[in-house]
Every structure is written in C-alpha cells, then in structure tokens.
C-alpha positions as CSV (number, residue, x, y, z in Angstrom):
1,M,121.2,134.6,124.9
2,S,122.4,136.3,121.7
3,R,121.4,134.8,118.4
4,P,124.2,133.2,116.4
5,N,125.6,134.9,113.3
6,S,123.4,134.2,110.3
7,Q,126.2,132.3,108.6
8,D,127.0,130.3,111.8
9,A,123.4,129.1,112.6
10,A,123.5,125.4,113.5
11,S,119.8,124.7,113.3
12,L,116.6,126.1,112.0
13,R,115.8,127.5,115.5
14,D,118.8,129.8,115.2
15,L,117.5,131.6,112.1
16,S,116.2,135.2,112.4
17,P,112.7,136.3,111.4
18,Q,114.3,138.2,108.5
19,Q,116.0,135.0,107.3
20,W,112.7,133.1,107.4
21,K,110.9,135.9,105.5
22,S,113.6,136.0,102.8
23,G,113.5,132.2,102.5
24,I,109.7,132.0,102.3
25,A,109.7,134.8,99.7
26,A,112.3,133.1,97.5
27,W,110.5,129.7,97.8
28,L,107.1,131.1,97.0
29,G,108.5,133.1,94.1
30,W,109.9,129.9,92.7
31,L,106.7,128.0,93.4
32,F,104.8,130.5,91.2
33,D,107.6,130.5,88.7
34,G,106.9,126.8,88.2
35,L,103.2,127.3,88.0
36,D,103.3,130.1,85.3
37,M,106.0,128.6,83.2
38,H,104.4,125.2,82.6
39,L,100.8,126.3,82.0
40,Y,101.5,126.6,78.3
41,V,103.4,123.3,78.0
42,L,100.3,121.5,79.3
43,V,97.9,123.0,76.8
44,A,100.2,123.9,73.9
45,A,98.8,121.5,71.3
46,P,95.0,122.1,71.7
47,F,95.4,125.9,72.3
48,V,97.7,126.5,69.3
49,A,95.4,124.3,67.2
50,E,92.5,126.5,68.3
51,L,94.4,129.7,67.4
52,L,95.3,128.3,64.0
53,G,91.6,127.9,63.1
54,N,90.6,124.8,65.0
55,V,92.9,122.5,63.0
56,S,93.8,119.1,64.3
57,S,96.3,119.1,67.2
58,K,98.3,116.6,65.1
59,D,98.6,119.0,62.2
60,P,102.3,119.7,61.6
61,S,101.7,123.5,61.8
62,V,100.7,123.1,65.5
63,G,104.1,121.7,66.4
64,Y,105.8,124.3,64.3
65,Y,104.1,127.4,65.7
66,G,103.9,125.8,69.2
67,S,107.7,125.3,69.2
68,W,108.3,128.9,68.2
69,I,106.0,130.2,71.0
70,Q,108.1,128.0,73.4
71,A,111.3,129.4,71.9
72,A,110.1,132.9,72.4
73,F,109.3,132.1,76.0
74,L,112.8,130.6,76.6
75,I,114.5,133.6,74.9
76,G,112.5,136.0,77.1
77,W,113.5,134.0,80.1
78,A,117.1,134.4,79.2
79,L,116.8,138.2,78.6
80,G,114.8,138.6,81.8
81,G,117.5,136.9,83.8
82,G,120.1,139.4,82.6
83,F,117.8,142.4,82.8
84,F,116.2,141.9,86.2
85,G,119.6,140.5,87.5
86,R,121.1,143.9,86.7
87,I,118.1,145.7,88.4
88,A,118.6,143.5,91.5
89,D,122.3,144.4,91.8
90,R,121.5,148.1,91.5
91,L,118.2,148.5,93.3
92,G,118.1,145.5,95.7
93,R,116.8,141.9,95.8
94,S,113.4,142.5,97.4
95,R,112.5,145.4,95.0
96,A,113.5,143.3,92.0
97,L,111.6,140.3,93.3
98,I,108.4,142.4,93.4
99,L,108.9,143.5,89.8
100,T,109.6,140.1,88.4
101,I,106.5,138.5,90.0
102,L,104.2,141.3,88.8
103,T,105.6,140.9,85.3
104,Y,105.0,137.2,84.9
105,A,101.6,137.2,86.7
106,L,100.3,140.0,84.5
107,F,101.4,138.6,81.1
108,T,100.5,135.0,82.0
109,G,96.9,136.2,82.7
110,L,96.8,138.2,79.4
111,A,97.6,135.0,77.5
112,F,94.0,134.0,78.1
113,F,92.9,136.8,75.7
114,A,95.2,135.7,72.8
115,Q,93.3,135.4,69.5
116,T,96.3,134.5,67.2
117,W,99.4,132.4,67.7
118,W,101.6,135.5,67.5
119,Q,99.7,137.2,70.3
120,L,100.2,134.2,72.5
121,L,103.9,134.3,71.5
122,I,104.2,137.9,72.7
123,T,102.4,137.4,76.0
124,R,104.6,134.3,76.7
125,F,107.8,136.2,75.9
126,L,106.9,139.1,78.2
127,A,105.8,136.7,81.0
128,A,109.2,134.9,80.6
129,L,111.1,138.2,81.3
130,G,109.7,138.1,84.9
131,I,110.2,134.3,85.3
132,G,113.8,134.5,84.2
133,G,114.5,137.4,86.5
134,E,112.9,135.8,89.5
135,W,115.3,132.8,89.2
136,A,118.4,135.0,89.7
137,V,116.9,137.3,92.3
138,G,115.5,134.5,94.4
139,A,118.7,132.5,94.3
140,S,120.8,135.5,95.3
141,L,118.4,136.5,98.0
142,L,118.6,133.1,99.7
143,S,122.4,132.7,99.2
144,E,123.0,136.1,100.9
145,T,120.7,135.5,103.9
146,W,120.9,131.8,104.8
147,P,124.0,129.9,106.1
148,R,126.5,129.1,103.3
149,R,127.2,125.6,104.5
150,W,123.5,124.7,104.0
151,R,123.6,125.5,100.3
152,P,123.1,122.0,98.8
153,W,120.0,121.5,101.0
154,M,118.7,125.0,100.3
155,A,119.1,124.3,96.6
156,A,117.0,121.2,96.9
157,V,114.2,122.9,98.9
158,L,114.2,125.9,96.5
159,Q,114.0,123.7,93.4
160,T,111.2,121.8,95.1
161,G,109.2,125.0,95.0
162,V,109.4,125.0,91.2
163,N,108.4,121.3,91.1
164,L,105.4,121.9,93.3
165,G,104.4,124.9,91.2
166,I,104.5,122.7,88.1
167,M,102.4,120.1,89.9
168,L,99.9,122.9,90.7
169,A,99.8,123.8,87.0
170,S,99.1,120.2,86.2
171,L,96.4,120.1,88.9
172,A,94.8,123.2,87.4
173,N,94.9,121.6,83.9
174,F,93.4,118.4,85.3
175,L,90.5,120.3,87.1
176,L,89.9,122.6,84.1
177,A,90.1,119.7,81.5
178,G,86.4,120.3,80.6
179,F,87.0,124.0,79.9
180,P,88.7,125.7,76.9
181,P,92.5,125.2,77.0
182,R,93.1,129.0,77.5
183,S,91.3,128.9,80.8
184,V,94.4,127.7,82.7
185,F,96.2,131.0,82.1
186,L,93.8,132.8,84.5
187,V,95.3,130.7,87.3
188,G,98.7,132.4,86.5
189,V,97.4,135.7,87.9
190,L,97.5,134.4,91.5
191,P,101.2,135.2,92.2
192,A,100.5,138.9,92.1
193,L,99.0,138.6,95.5
194,L,102.4,137.6,96.9
195,V,103.8,141.0,96.1
196,L,101.7,142.7,98.8
197,W,103.4,140.6,101.5
198,I,106.9,140.9,100.1
199,R,106.6,144.7,99.9
200,R,105.8,144.8,103.7
201,A,107.8,142.0,105.1
202,V,111.0,141.2,103.2
203,P,114.1,143.5,103.8
204,E,117.1,143.8,101.6
205,P,120.0,141.4,102.6
206,A,122.7,143.0,104.8
207,E,125.4,141.6,102.5
208,W,124.0,143.5,99.5
209,Q,123.5,146.7,101.5
210,G,127.1,146.6,102.8
211,A,128.5,146.0,99.4
212,K,126.4,148.8,97.9
213,Q,127.6,151.3,100.5
214,Q,131.2,150.3,100.1
215,S,131.1,150.6,96.3
216,A,129.7,154.1,96.3
217,Q,129.7,155.0,92.7
218,A,132.0,152.2,91.6
219,Q,129.3,149.9,90.5
220,P,130.8,147.1,88.4
221,G,129.6,147.0,84.8
222,F,128.2,144.0,82.9
223,L,131.4,143.6,80.9
224,E,133.3,142.8,84.1
225,L,131.9,139.3,83.7
226,F,134.3,138.9,80.8
227,R,137.4,140.3,82.4
228,G,140.0,139.0,84.8
229,P,139.5,135.8,86.7
230,V,135.7,136.0,86.4
231,R,135.9,135.5,82.6
232,R,136.7,131.8,82.8
233,T,133.9,131.2,85.3
234,T,131.5,133.1,83.0
235,L,132.4,131.1,79.9
236,L,132.3,127.7,81.5
237,T,129.0,128.2,83.2
238,L,127.5,129.7,80.1
239,T,128.6,126.6,78.1
240,V,127.3,124.0,80.7
241,C,124.0,125.8,81.1
242,A,123.5,126.2,77.3
243,L,124.0,122.5,76.6
244,A,122.1,121.1,79.6
245,L,119.2,123.5,79.3
246,T,118.8,122.9,75.6
247,A,118.5,119.2,76.2
248,H,116.3,119.6,79.3
249,W,113.8,121.9,77.7
250,A,113.6,119.8,74.6
251,F,112.4,117.1,76.9
252,M,110.1,119.4,79.0
253,F,108.3,120.6,75.9
254,W,108.3,117.6,73.5
255,Y,107.7,114.7,75.9
256,L,104.0,115.8,76.4
257,Q,103.6,116.4,72.7
258,H,105.1,112.9,72.0
259,L,102.7,111.4,74.6
260,R,99.7,113.0,73.0
261,N,100.6,111.6,69.6
262,L,101.2,108.0,70.6
263,P,99.3,105.7,68.1
264,G,97.7,103.7,70.9
265,L,96.0,106.8,72.2
266,S,94.4,107.9,69.0
267,G,90.9,107.1,70.2
268,W,91.1,109.1,73.4
269,T,89.0,112.2,74.0
270,D,90.5,115.6,74.5
271,M,89.5,115.5,78.2
272,Q,91.2,112.1,78.7
273,M,94.3,113.3,77.0
274,S,94.5,116.4,79.1
275,Q,94.2,114.3,82.3
276,L,96.9,111.9,81.0
277,V,99.5,114.6,80.4
278,S,98.7,116.1,83.8
279,Q,99.4,112.7,85.4
280,A,102.6,112.3,83.4
281,M,103.8,115.7,84.6
282,W,103.0,114.9,88.2
283,L,105.1,111.7,87.9
284,V,108.0,113.6,86.5
285,M,107.8,116.3,89.2
286,L,107.5,113.9,92.1
287,A,110.6,112.1,90.8
288,S,112.3,115.5,90.4
289,I,111.6,116.4,94.0
290,A,113.3,113.2,95.1
291,G,116.1,114.1,92.6
292,N,116.7,117.5,94.2
293,F,117.6,115.8,97.5
294,L,119.6,113.1,95.7
295,A,121.6,115.9,94.1
296,A,122.2,117.5,97.5
297,V,123.6,114.2,98.8
298,L,125.9,114.0,95.7
299,A,127.1,117.5,96.2
300,R,128.0,116.8,99.8
301,W,129.8,113.7,98.8
302,M,131.7,114.7,95.7
303,K,131.2,118.5,95.6
304,Y,129.3,120.5,93.1
305,R,131.1,120.3,89.8
306,R,131.5,116.5,90.0
307,A,127.9,116.1,91.0
308,I,126.8,118.2,88.1
309,A,128.9,116.2,85.7
310,C,127.6,112.9,87.0
311,L,123.9,114.0,86.8
312,C,124.5,115.2,83.2
313,L,125.6,111.7,82.3
314,A,122.7,110.1,84.1
315,Y,120.3,112.3,82.3
316,F,121.7,111.2,79.0
317,L,121.5,107.6,79.8
318,S,117.9,108.0,81.0
319,M,116.9,109.8,77.7
320,L,118.6,107.1,75.7
321,A,116.8,104.3,77.5
322,T,113.4,106.1,77.3
323,Y,113.5,107.2,73.6
324,G,116.0,104.8,72.0
325,T,113.1,102.6,70.9
326,P,109.4,103.2,70.6
327,L,107.5,102.6,73.9
328,D,103.8,102.7,74.8
329,H,102.6,105.2,77.4
330,R,102.8,102.7,80.3
331,H,106.4,101.8,79.7
332,L,107.3,105.5,79.2
333,Y,106.4,106.1,82.8
334,Y,109.5,104.2,83.9
335,G,111.6,106.5,81.8
336,F,109.8,109.6,83.1
337,T,110.7,108.5,86.7
338,A,114.4,108.1,85.8
339,I,114.5,111.4,84.0
340,G,112.8,113.2,86.8
341,L,115.4,112.0,89.3
342,C,118.1,113.4,87.1
343,Q,116.5,116.8,87.1
344,G,118.0,117.5,90.5
345,L,120.9,118.7,88.3
346,F,119.2,122.1,88.0
347,A,118.8,122.4,91.8
348,L,122.5,122.4,92.2
349,F,122.9,125.4,89.9
350,T,120.7,127.4,92.2
351,M,123.2,127.7,95.1
352,Y,126.4,126.9,93.3
353,M,126.3,129.7,90.7
354,P,125.6,133.0,92.6
355,P,128.6,132.7,95.0
356,L,131.0,132.3,92.0
357,F,130.5,136.0,91.2
358,P,131.3,139.2,93.2
359,T,128.4,140.5,95.3
360,L,127.4,143.4,93.1
361,L,127.7,141.2,90.0
362,R,126.0,138.2,91.7
363,T,122.5,138.3,90.2
364,T,123.8,139.8,87.0
365,G,126.3,136.9,86.6
366,A,124.1,134.1,87.8
367,G,121.1,135.4,85.9
368,F,123.0,135.9,82.7
369,C,125.0,132.7,82.6
370,Y,122.1,130.4,83.7
371,N,119.4,132.1,81.7
372,F,121.5,132.7,78.5
373,G,121.4,129.0,78.1
374,R,117.7,129.3,77.5
375,I,118.3,131.1,74.2
376,A,120.1,128.0,73.0
377,A,117.3,126.0,74.6
378,G,114.6,128.0,72.8
379,L,116.3,127.6,69.4
380,G,117.0,123.9,70.2
381,T,113.3,123.3,70.9
382,V,112.5,124.4,67.3
383,L,115.4,122.6,65.8
384,F,114.8,119.2,67.4
385,G,111.1,119.5,66.5
386,L,112.0,120.0,62.8
387,L,114.2,116.9,62.9
388,S,111.2,114.8,63.9
389,K,108.7,113.0,61.7
390,V,105.3,114.6,61.7
391,G,103.5,113.7,64.9
392,D,106.4,111.6,66.3
393,Y,108.8,113.5,68.5
394,R,110.7,110.5,69.8
395,L,113.8,111.2,67.7
396,A,113.8,114.8,68.8
397,L,114.0,113.7,72.4
398,L,116.6,111.1,71.7
399,Y,118.9,113.5,69.8
400,A,118.5,116.2,72.5
401,G,119.7,113.8,75.2
402,F,123.2,113.6,73.6
403,L,123.9,117.2,74.5
404,F,124.3,116.1,78.1
405,I,127.6,114.3,77.1
406,P,129.6,117.5,76.3
407,A,127.8,119.3,79.2
408,A,129.3,116.7,81.6
409,G,132.8,117.2,80.1
410,V,132.6,121.0,80.6
411,A,131.1,120.7,84.0
412,W,134.2,118.8,85.1
413,M,136.3,121.9,84.4
414,L,134.1,124.2,86.5
415,P,135.6,125.9,89.6
416,E,134.8,124.6,93.1
417,A,132.3,126.7,95.0
418,P,133.6,129.2,97.6
419,E,133.5,127.9,101.2
420,E,132.2,124.5,100.0
421,K,131.5,123.0,103.4
422,C,128.3,121.2,102.9
423,A,127.0,120.5,106.4
424,G,123.2,120.7,106.8
425,P,120.9,122.1,109.4
426,T,119.9,120.1,112.4
C-alpha cells in the first residue's frame, strides 16, 4: 500500500523516515538551544562577580555588566536569526542547521576561558548568532516536512525541546554547584556531536528544493519583506515579537537575580543559592511545558492570533500578581507556575510565523521578525535593570510585564495562518 502524501498523513505511522529524521533534528537542535542559551542566566551573578575581581554578587556593577552581557547575547540572537535565515533560504535547511549548531556549541564552550567581562560578552554574542539562526531553520524545516494541520501540536512539542534543554542546563548547574561557575559552559560543547548525525541523515525538504529549482536566479531579496502584501505581515509580527520578547526576557534574566537577592536568603551559601535557582528554573520550565500544550488547545479553539493575544494578557496578569508586592521565595513559586504556563505563547510563534512568508523568504522572514524582537529585548534587559533599586529587581519585572498589554492589541491585528485547520495526529 502506498504511503499517504506527507501533508495528508493521518497518524504518526504514516510519516516517512525522512519526516521523522527532520523532526528529530529540529527537536534536538531546539533542545540544545535551550541548554546553551540558559547556562549564563544560571551563573550570571557569581561568574560576573568573579570576572570583576571577586566582588560581591550583590555589588551594583555585577547587575550592570551582567545585563549588558545578556543584551549582547539577545542582539546576537537577533542578528543570527536574520543571517542564518538568509543562508537557509539560499543553501538549504539541513546545511544551515549544521552551521548554527557548530556556532553555538563552539562559542558556548569558549566562554569557560573568559578572563574579563567583555570576553564573556563576546563569546555570548557569537554563540547567540547560532542559537538565533537555529530557531528559524528548525521551525522552517519542520513546517515544510510535517503535516500542516498538525502545526499547533508540532509547535508545542518543538518548544518542549527548548524547555527540556533549559532543564538540562539547570541540572548541570545543580550538579556542578560545588565547582567554579564557569564550569557549566563546558556542557555547552555537547551539541556539536549532533552535527555528525544531521550531516548523514537529514535531507533537504522537497518543498525548498522545488521552490529553489523554480526560482532559478530569481531569488527574492531581503527587502521583499517590506514590499507588497508581505509588508503588513512583517511590521505586525515585528511589533508583537519586540514587545512580547522584551517583557519575557526581562523576566527570564531578572527573576533569578531577584531570587538571589531576597533579604530572607542573605545567610545562604553559594552552593545553596545555586541549587535554589536551579529548582526555580525547573519549576518554570515544567509549567512552560504544560503551557505549550495549553497554547495548542487555545490555537485549535480560537486560532493563532486570538490565542497569542489572550496569552499576552495572561502573562501580564501573572507578572502583576507575582511582582506587584514583595513576596518571599516560597510564595514566588506560585507566580513562577502561572508565568510558566503563559510561556506557551512562544510555542505558537514557531509554527504560525514561517507559513506567513513565501517559501524562499520563509526562514529569512520568520528569523528576522521573531529574532529582531530580541534587540529590543536586549536593550530592555539593561533598561529595566537600571530602573531597579540596587539588589532589588522586583520593579524591573513588574514594569516589564506591562509591555504584554500593547503586544496583545497588536496580536489581534495579525493575519490568520494559511490553511489553519488544526486537527492533530492520531
């Protein structure tokens, strides 16, 4: 019996070996994305304090330089999304995936050898180029090879790879709590091993190959994102991503720094504090995994743009409840759970955004629009940190949450996804 068309597959049994390989490659790429991008967040305060001459982790200079390192990382993420997105549209998804993984694995490992804060900034910036590129490449690879009507569920599963990668980073930090903070970056070299398998096993998607052959020399340029009917989509998605990601990354960076600086934990040892922040991140990520599938349910029920708008509002309310008044670390855990559930918002962007753009602009458009928001997020991380009192980042987190309100308004104006029939696999 012949195998059903890839876009007509009714169950997981109907998928071809090539589809399985593409799906596994994209998921593992995102898993290691999550691992490498959160290693710094977990050890930012003690590592930057060491690089500044072993000052106290509560010294205001630690938060200042630490936030600039994170800003450089997010800006590199944005630039990498556009750069490697362009490479993927020209050279192919699998080839670009290999380049992105090698980039972030190499420079994450090199962060171990940093001797000054600016050396750490450079290695994090360069690692982020690969991480940002992998988001766009992995999302397009999966959207072009797996059934379109499964997209909400694929988005949830793919985003779960990031969540599990972050949990692995937390586990590494927990297990290495007795070692110097820089030690965790050596774990970030592991993704390079994935490249050996991708090079042998993962073919280029037929959709990309067909579009490439038909286009001949008429490869659309980057500026096509700002022309014709595509322009409105580009501007709206840019705005939503910039607002939502600025607020989200303000939380992802500052919530652990806020936790470390709570007055009630002043007597804790460095090892106890490292284990606490690892546990907090595990809680957020477990809630986020559940949130990915909650977001998929919402997308099936009310379609993508409405689901995105509703989750933006829910994220705002969760931030308001968590940081509107001072709470101890035990009560903060309730807020972390609610915020984690709302992070399913970013799973929806994974499968929603690539199909909005023409095939040969797909990774360019999705990578640029989604990751450009990280430039705003990087600058916002610094800005909200400057607005805080020394050692108290609660207000930074509270103010950042308000950005989800305009994000929800703009999301309501987004276009509907093409072929938005959201049935799932059986």
